[in-house]
Structures are given as C-alpha cells and as structure tokens.
VOBA-295473 format. One record per residue: residue in three letters; x, y, z of N, C-alpha, C in turn. Coordinates in steps of 0.02 Angstrom, whole numbers. Example, Ala and Ser with C-alpha at 12.3 -4.5 7.8 and 13.67 -1.06 7.14 Angstrom:
REM residues 2
REC  roro     n.X     n.Y     n.Z    ca.X    ca.Y    ca.Z     c.X     c.Y     c.Z
REC   Ala     660    -284     390     615    -225     390     660    -165     390
REC   Ser     642    -112     354     684     -53     357     645       2     394
REM end
This chain:
REM residues 237
REC  roro     n.X     n.Y     n.Z    ca.X    ca.Y    ca.Z     c.X     c.Y     c.Z
REC   Lys    2085    2891    1737    2057    2817    1688    1995    2866    1663
REC   Ser    1963    2900    1707    1877    2916    1672    1913    2971    1615
REC   Lys    1963    3026    1612    1984    3081    1577    1997    3021    1501
REC   Lys    2044    2967    1529    2073    2923    1476    1999    2905    1436
REC   Thr    1951    2875    1459    1888    2815    1440    1846    2871    1394
REC   Asn    1852    2940    1419    1814    3003    1390    1837    3034    1346
REC   Glu    1896    3041    1342    1929    3060    1270    1933    2981    1226
REC   Lys    1945    2925    1250    1925    2855    1182    1850    2869    1160
REC   Lys    1826    2891    1193    1720    2909    1172    1707    2962    1127
REC   Lys    1765    3014    1149    1747    3047    1101    1774    3044    1032
REC   Lys    1840    2994    1063    1867    2988     990    1806    2941     922
REC   Tyr    1761    2916     967    1733    2848     926    1692    2883     922
REC   Leu    1656    2939     960    1592    2977     940    1617    3026     872
REC   Met    1664    3037     854    1688    3081     803    1689    3033     727
REC   Ile    1667    2961     733    1693    2946     666    1603    2959     648
REC   Pro    1592    2984     587    1521    2990     564    1491    2878     537
REC   Ile    1427    2914     544    1393    2839     527    1360    2884     464
REC   Val    1385    2834     395    1343    2879     345    1313    2799     315
REC   Val    1241    2826     316    1202    2774     284    1190    2794     202
REC   Gln    1190    2767     180    1189    2740     103    1127    2727      59
REC   Ala    1102    2775      44    1023    2768      15    1003    2797     -53
REC   Arg     964    2770     -90     937    2804    -139     859    2775    -163
REC   Met     818    2821    -204     763    2781    -219     743    2724    -262
REC   Asp     780    2724    -304     768    2688    -370     809    2605    -373
REC   Ser     787    2569    -343     804    2488    -324     792    2471    -375
REC   Arg     830    2435    -394     789    2379    -460     736    2355    -441
REC   Arg     748    2300    -363     687    2271    -371     628    2280    -325
REC   Leu     642    2354    -288     565    2368    -251     587    2456    -249
REC   Tyr     560    2475    -293     553    2559    -308     546    2592    -243
REC   Gly     593    2642    -236     569    2686    -167     561    2659     -87
REC   Lys     595    2586     -81     591    2548     -26     618    2577      55
REC   Val     649    2644      19     669    2664      72     639    2719     131
REC   Leu     572    2727      82     528    2758     129     457    2723     113
REC   Met     447    2647     111     386    2610     116     377    2613     198
REC   Pro     323    2629     220     304    2638     266     292    2544     307
REC   Ile     334    2548     363     324    2506     423     294    2514     476
REC   Thr     249    2478     504     227    2494     583     266    2557     614
REC   Gly     243    2607     627     266    2639     655     308    2687     641
REC   Gly     318    2700     556     377    2732     527     374    2730     438
REC   Cys     438    2745     416     465    2709     377     548    2669     364
REC   Ala     548    2651     330     599    2594     317     684    2635     350
REC   Leu     677    2700     329     728    2737     335     718    2774     408
REC   Ser     681    2778     446     677    2809     495     661    2751     534
REC   His     661    2691     538     655    2642     596     745    2631     597
REC   Leu     765    2623     528     849    2617     534     900    2674     565
REC   Leu     863    2725     575     897    2797     600     875    2817     654
REC   Asp     832    2796     719     794    2773     760     844    2746     797
REC   Arg     889    2680     776     923    2631     800    1002    2663     784
REC   Leu    1009    2703     751    1066    2719     742    1077    2787     777
REC   Phe    1044    2833     781    1033    2897     842    1054    2854     910
REC   Leu    1013    2768     933    1048    2783     986    1133    2752    1002
REC   Thr    1174    2784     964    1228    2775     972    1263    2814     992
REC   Glu    1241    2887     985    1273    2945    1011    1318    2976     946
REC   Met    1318    2951     887    1381    2960     846    1339    3001     786
REC   Lys    1344    3040     776    1339    3103     719    1329    3042     651
REC   Val    1276    3034     636    1225    2981     569    1211    3060     524
REC   Ile    1254    3047     452    1227    3053     390    1182    3022     340
REC   Val    1151    3037     297    1116    3010     265    1153    3027     186
REC   Ala    1183    2974     142    1203    2995     103    1177    2962      40
REC   Thr    1146    3020      -1    1107    2996     -64    1128    3037    -105
REC   Thr    1097    3035    -193    1134    3070    -247    1103    3138    -249
REC   Asn    1136    3173    -302    1098    3239    -306    1031    3232    -370
REC   Arg    1039    3160    -392    1002    3160    -446     919    3177    -431
REC   Asp     872    3224    -472     793    3233    -475     763    3185    -431
REC   Thr     802    3107    -467     765    3050    -434     774    3045    -337
REC   Asp     820    3056    -302     821    3056    -278     806    3110    -218
REC   Lys     758    3161    -225     744    3209    -214     703    3182    -158
REC   Pro     637    3145    -174     579    3113     -93     635    3119     -36
REC   Leu     707    3084     -48     736    3076       8     793    3134      32
REC   Gln     785    3176     -16     830    3245      -1     782    3296      31
REC   Met     702    3280      42     650    3303      52     647    3270     136
REC   Phe     650    3220     148     638    3184     195     706    3213     254
REC   Cys     757    3196     233     798    3233     256     776    3295     307
REC   Glu     778    3357     249     789    3409     248     695    3445     309
REC   His     616    3389     284     610    3391     329     602    3370     423
REC   Tyr     635    3301     413     659    3293     460     728    3308     519
REC   Glu     753    3379     471     806    3392     505     882    3357     523
REC   Ile     895    3293     473     940    3247     474    1007    3280     418
REC   Asp    1057    3276     455    1115    3273     418    1126    3250     355
REC   Ala    1136    3277     301    1107    3239     249    1181    3268     184
REC   Phe    1206    3207     123    1258    3214      86    1212    3205       6
REC   Tyr    1203    3232     -25    1181    3232     -84    1265    3250    -152
REC   Gly    1278    3161    -170    1348    3193    -221    1324    3121    -278
REC   Ala    1384    3115    -281    1392    3050    -363    1326    2994    -330
REC   Val    1331    2975    -400    1282    2906    -397    1327    2842    -377
REC   Glu    1390    2860    -386    1428    2799    -378    1453    2806    -305
REC   Ile    1446    2759    -270    1453    2743    -216    1510    2763    -184
REC   Pro    1583    2731    -186    1631    2734    -155    1656    2814    -177
REC   Lys    1650    2859    -220    1628    2934    -238    1591    2973    -171
REC   Arg    1539    2935    -175    1479    2973     -89    1523    2962     -50
REC   Leu    1543    2906     -27    1567    2881      31    1641    2940      55
REC   Trp    1684    2938      13    1725    2950      25    1721    3032      45
REC   Ser    1689    3076     -16    1641    3140       1    1643    3149      63
REC   Val    1584    3125      86    1576    3118     157    1624    3111     223
REC   Ala    1687    3076     188    1747    3070     254    1759    3137     244
REC   Glu    1794    3156     162    1835    3198     162    1806    3287     195
REC   Ile    1739    3288     169    1718    3355     200    1698    3359     285
REC   Asn    1689    3294     321    1684    3287     381    1744    3274     413
REC   Asn    1799    3267     388    1878    3293     407    1866    3205     445
REC   Ala    1848    3166     423    1843    3101     460    1903    3046     454
REC   Asp    1938    3032     487    1999    2965     464    1963    2897     446
REC   His    1878    2887     474    1843    2819     463    1780    2846     471
REC   Ile    1753    2799     421    1672    2807     441    1640    2743     449
REC   Val    1571    2750     474    1558    2673     477    1489    2677     416
REC   Arg    1494    2637     380    1451    2608     306    1409    2588     330
REC   Val    1340    2600     326    1268    2571     346    1223    2573     270
REC   Thr    1201    2537     259    1162    2519     160    1090    2530     220
REC   Ala    1053    2545     184     972    2576     208     944    2514     190
REC   Asp     982    2456     170     934    2395     166     930    2352     240
REC   Asp     986    2370     272    1007    2343     316     962    2400     392
REC   Ile     897    2396     405     849    2437     430     866    2404     523
REC   Leu     915    2344     523     883    2318     619     946    2338     623
REC   Val     992    2373     601    1061    2363     629    1056    2366     718
REC   Asp    1111    2340     733    1126    2326     787    1153    2371     830
REC   Pro    1132    2424     876    1182    2472     895    1246    2472     926
REC   Asp    1250    2408     971    1309    2391    1019    1363    2345     964
REC   Tyr    1339    2314     913    1357    2282     853    1410    2350     847
REC   Leu    1365    2402     800    1406    2454     785    1449    2481     830
REC   Lys    1433    2498     894    1493    2529     919    1556    2480     951
REC   Met    1546    2412     964    1597    2373     963    1655    2369     906
REC   Ala    1605    2361     835    1653    2388     789    1684    2422     783
REC   Val    1666    2485     793    1714    2546     782    1768    2546     842
REC   Arg    1764    2534     895    1792    2516     948    1876    2466     927
REC   Glu    1850    2413     917    1898    2377     882    1929    2401     810
REC   His    1905    2421     782    1934    2450     725    1980    2495     740
REC   Val    1965    2552     761    2012    2602     789    2069    2569     829
REC   Glu    2057    2508     876    2110    2484     928    2150    2447     862
REC   Asn    2123    2420     803    2163    2369     788    2206    2390     723
REC   Gly    2207    2474     716    2219    2509     677    2211    2483     591
REC   Ala    2118    2455     602    2099    2422     522    2102    2468     481
REC   Asp    2088    2445     422    2065    2464     341    1977    2442     341
REC   Phe    1988    2399     364    1889    2403     360    1891    2331     424
REC   Thr    1828    2334     454    1809    2302     505    1727    2293     463
REC   His    1724    2212     497    1650    2200     458    1608    2154     531
REC   Ile    1566    2141     516    1537    2074     555    1487    2020     528
REC   Pro    1538    1979     497    1481    1956     436    1437    1891     484
REC   Lys    1458    1867     539    1426    1817     577    1338    1850     583
REC   Leu    1341    1894     587    1272    1920     610    1249    1906     576
REC   Pro    1179    1897     574    1115    1900     514    1104    1936     453
REC   Lys    1094    1921     428    1093    1969     376    1037    2033     395
REC   Gly    1055    2100     396     996    2153     386    1022    2172     470
REC   Phe    1063    2163     502    1084    2191     563    1154    2240     559
REC   Asp    1201    2222     510    1270    2229     507    1277    2288     487
REC   Cys    1339    2309     477    1373    2372     448    1438    2365     434
REC   Glu    1488    2406     415    1550    2405     416    1579    2477     440
REC   Val    1673    2469     440    1684    2523     471    1730    2511     404
REC   Ile    1748    2601     374    1802    2592     355    1843    2669     354
REC   Ser    1919    2629     320    1959    2713     350    1956    2742     291
REC   Arg    1982    2820     291    1977    2853     222    2040    2826     205
REC   Asn    2088    2822     207    2128    2789     166    2106    2723     107
REC   Ala    2101    2684     158    2049    2628      92    2003    2666      45
REC   Leu    1969    2730      67    1915    2739      22    1938    2751     -34
REC   Leu    1991    2778     -17    2034    2826     -69    2077    2769    -104
REC   Glu    2110    2709     -76    2134    2671    -138    2099    2640    -159
REC   Leu    2033    2623    -159    1975    2595    -175    1945    2633    -229
REC   Met    1944    2706    -255    1920    2741    -285    1975    2726    -362
REC   Lys    2044    2707    -329    2092    2682    -386    2086    2619    -403
REC   Ile    2061    2583    -363    2044    2517    -399    1989    2516    -435
REC   Asp    1927    2534    -413    1853    2524    -442    1805    2573    -408
REC   Ser    1811    2645    -462    1779    2702    -420    1698    2687    -418
REC   Glu    1661    2642    -467    1606    2630    -455    1576    2563    -465
REC   Thr    1614    2543    -391    1582    2490    -391    1559    2496    -322
REC   Glu    1508    2427    -319    1422    2434    -265    1480    2361    -225
REC   Tyr    1514    2336    -247    1551    2283    -195    1617    2319    -131
REC   Ile    1594    2349    -127    1643    2382     -66    1680    2328     -14
REC   Gly    1648    2321       4    1654    2243      78    1700    2213      35
REC   Lys    1707    2204     -16    1728    2120     -60    1794    2130     -82
REC   Ile    1798    2187    -133    1864    2225    -145    1902    2219     -88
REC   Leu    1874    2255     -21    1939    2276      14    1940    2230      67
REC   Lys    1916    2147      67    1933    2094      95    1971    2050      70
REC   Asp    1968    2065       3    2011    2034     -74    2073    2037     -72
REC   Lys    2078    2119     -78    2151    2140     -92    2187    2126     -21
REC   Thr    2245    2123     -26    2301    2096      42    2328    2162      57
REC   Val    2323    2229      35    2344    2262      53    2307    2324     105
REC   Phe    2259    2297     102    2206    2312     170    2202    2268     231
REC   Lys    2192    2336     270    2206    2274     353    2134    2259     374
REC   Val    2119    2207     372    2050    2176     393    2034    2154     454
REC   His    1976    2182     500    1982    2152     541    1904    2119     538
REC   Glu    1887    2065     574    1817    2041     581    1789    2025     665
REC   Val    1735    2055     689    1735    2067     740    1672    2006     768
REC   Glu    1706    1953     827    1688    1901     842    1615    1896     855
REC   Val    1542    1865     858    1508    1850     876    1493    1811     896
REC   Pro    1454    1813     967    1465    1755    1006    1395    1717     989
REC   Lys    1398    1640    1000    1364    1605     965    1274    1598     965
REC   Arg    1258    1619    1000    1167    1645    1008    1164    1710     970
REC   His    1190    1734     930    1172    1781     887    1191    1771     840
REC   Arg    1237    1712     830    1261    1682     748    1186    1625     730
REC   Arg    1142    1661     691    1094    1630     658    1073    1651     569
REC   Arg    1043    1613     532    1044    1626     457     988    1661     456
REC   Phe     952    1667     478     884    1708     437     901    1792     401
REC   Asn     879    1801     382     912    1872     335     812    1906     334
REC   Tyr     872    1978     367     775    2039     371     814    2082     316
REC   Glu     857    2078     266     875    2128     224     814    2150     180
REC   Leu     822    2213     184     758    2239     136     759    2264      70
REC   Asn     785    2222      22     796    2208     -23     723    2198     -93
REC   Glu     660    2151     -91     617    2154    -131     543    2143     -93
REC   Tyr     481    2153    -133     419    2160     -71     422    2104     -40
REC   Lys     450    2047     -58     426    1994      -5     465    1992      62
REC   Asp     523    2044      68     554    2048     109     512    2106     154
REC   Leu     488    2164     117     449    2208     162     392    2186     196
REC   Lys     373    2144     153     317    2096     203     343    2055     277
REC   Lys     391    2038     258     407    2005     314     457    2042     380
REC   Leu     477    2122     341     471    2173     402     413    2197     429
REC   Arg     391    2189     387     304    2222     427     287    2178     468
REC   Glu     301    2126     438     250    2073     503     285    2063     578
REC   Leu     371    2081     572     406    2076     634     380    2155     658
REC   Phe     371    2201     628     358    2278     656     298    2269     672
REC   Ser     260    2245     653     208    2239     688     186    2203     748
REC   Asp     235    2141     745     248    2110     831     260    2127     871
REC   Leu     316    2167     857     378    2175     898     375    2247     935
REC   Phe     365    2304     865     377    2351     886     352    2395     942
REC   Ser     291    2388     950     254    2432    1008     258    2395    1067
REC   Asn     310    2330    1076     310    2312    1148     396    2316    1182
REC   His     406    2347    1117     494    2354    1147     517    2431    1134
REC   Ser     523    2482    1187     555    2524    1161     611    2552    1204
REC   Pro     686    2574    1186     692    2596    1130     689    2528    1092
REC   Pro     701    2540    1006     703    2488     975     713    2431     979
REC   Phe     684    2376     953     677    2319     983     771    2307     946
REC   Cys     791    2254    1005     860    2220     976     869    2148     922
REC   Leu     914    2132     916     944    2069     894     905    2015     931
REC   Asp     904    2028    1018     889    1967    1065     813    1978    1051
REC   His     788    2016    1029     705    2024    1053     681    1975     973
REC   Val     731    1989     941     707    1952     866     720    1877     878
REC   Ile     781    1860     893     780    1794     923     742    1776     953
REC   Glu     705    1774    1017     649    1756    1036     601    1749    1007
REC   Tyr     574    1816     981     523    1806     922     524    1750     868
REC   Leu     572    1726     844     571    1663     786     582    1606     823
REC   Asp     602    1613     889     605    1555     924     534    1535     962
REC   Tyr     513    1563     957     426    1585     981     387    1534     928
REC   Gln     388    1594     873     359    1555     799     355    1500     785
REC   Lys     416    1481     782     441    1408     783     398    1356     819
REC   Ser     415    1370     883     385    1321     923     318    1335     903
REC   Lys     297    1382     900     209    1382     884     193    1332     823
REC   Glu     242    1332     781     235    1297     715     228    1238     736
REC   Lys     267    1208     770     280    1121     805     229    1112     829
REC   Val     193    1141     871     136    1131     899      71    1113     856
REC   Arg      82    1161     807      29    1135     737      33    1067     740
REM end
C-alpha cells in the first residue's frame, strides 16, 4: 500500500507549478517585485509554493521589460522560463519542455495561494482525468488552476493570445472541467488579489500583522481569524 501511495505522490510531484508573471502591469507597474514585509510579492508567493515540494517555474517573457524578473530568478536560483508574451504559448512551452502532461497555473497576482488546496486540486485533477480543475469558491488571491497539456494545445487553436484561459476552458464543452469543493468556513468573499496600489496597501497591512507570527507562511485560516478579529474590533468601537 505504501509503495502505491509513494508512486501516486511521485506522479503528482512531477506536475510543475508555473507562475505566470510580468513587470508591465497596466494598473501597477512592477507589482510582482514590490516590497511587502519580509520580502517582495513574488518571493512570498514562491515561499508558499515551495511548501508543496513540487517543481516551481517562473514563466515570464523574453522582453527587456521583464529583465528585472529574469535577474530575480537568476539571483535566487529559481527555475525560470523566458518566452512568448502570449500566455497560452508560454504555458504550453513550459509543459512541452518539461514533458508534463499537466501543469498548475498560478498567476503572480495571487500571492496567497494555499499549498494544501493546490495539492488537493492536483490530486483531484489527476483522479478525475480532468482537462481543467479550478477552485472558484476560495477567496480571490488564494486560488490556482490545473490544466492538461492537451487542453493547452486546444486552447491555442481557439485563441492563442487570450488572457482569459479559465473562462474559455470552462465555457467550451470539449473540455472536462472539475471543481474542487471548499468547506463553508473557507468560502469567503474577501479579495486579496494584487492588481493595483490599494491592493498592495491592503496586503502590506496583512503581512505586517501576520508575517512574523506564523512560520511557515500563514494560511487561509490565519487570514480568516485575523479578519474576523478586525471585524469584532470594529463592532466594539
């Protein structure tokens, strides 16, 4: 039994996590390298992803604009891929180079990705023979997606330049879509995605309050406790 379990674990660990990142965000330039208590946005995300023990690859473009990201990866000896601007092409290239039948897609906007949910998504994706697995009931900023290489290939035929990968994969009936269930306590409406300066400000506040008290990186339960506590303080006032 343990041999079977180890083989299964090995199979999941072979699926790479691909972090989609770039410098030239329209709403907040260079946000992925912006400082937040204890590191930068990207380093906090990577700390969480390394807890999964899976291979992590930062996928950015080969443009001069993304040189700072490339230098970051080289400095910290992080596996990286520099390729096309178009996201489907970049993801497909990473899957092909790594001979991966599936990849986990994480955007650098979601720096609070939950490692346990990520591993659950990978496990359920493989067990269900899915093309696309997502966790839509998690709060924004904590989620990820698992995509098969076949689905990426089909996606490029449909729209090789799209940024709305999840939407296309969900809407087209040719793809087998799986949704990871989320217990009620984690189905919250708050949003910790990093898109613009007000989000950065909110994340900095969260990290300054939680970062030093929780090692390894704080998880979704810690954030929920923190927000509930803040809410109760507001009521007292």
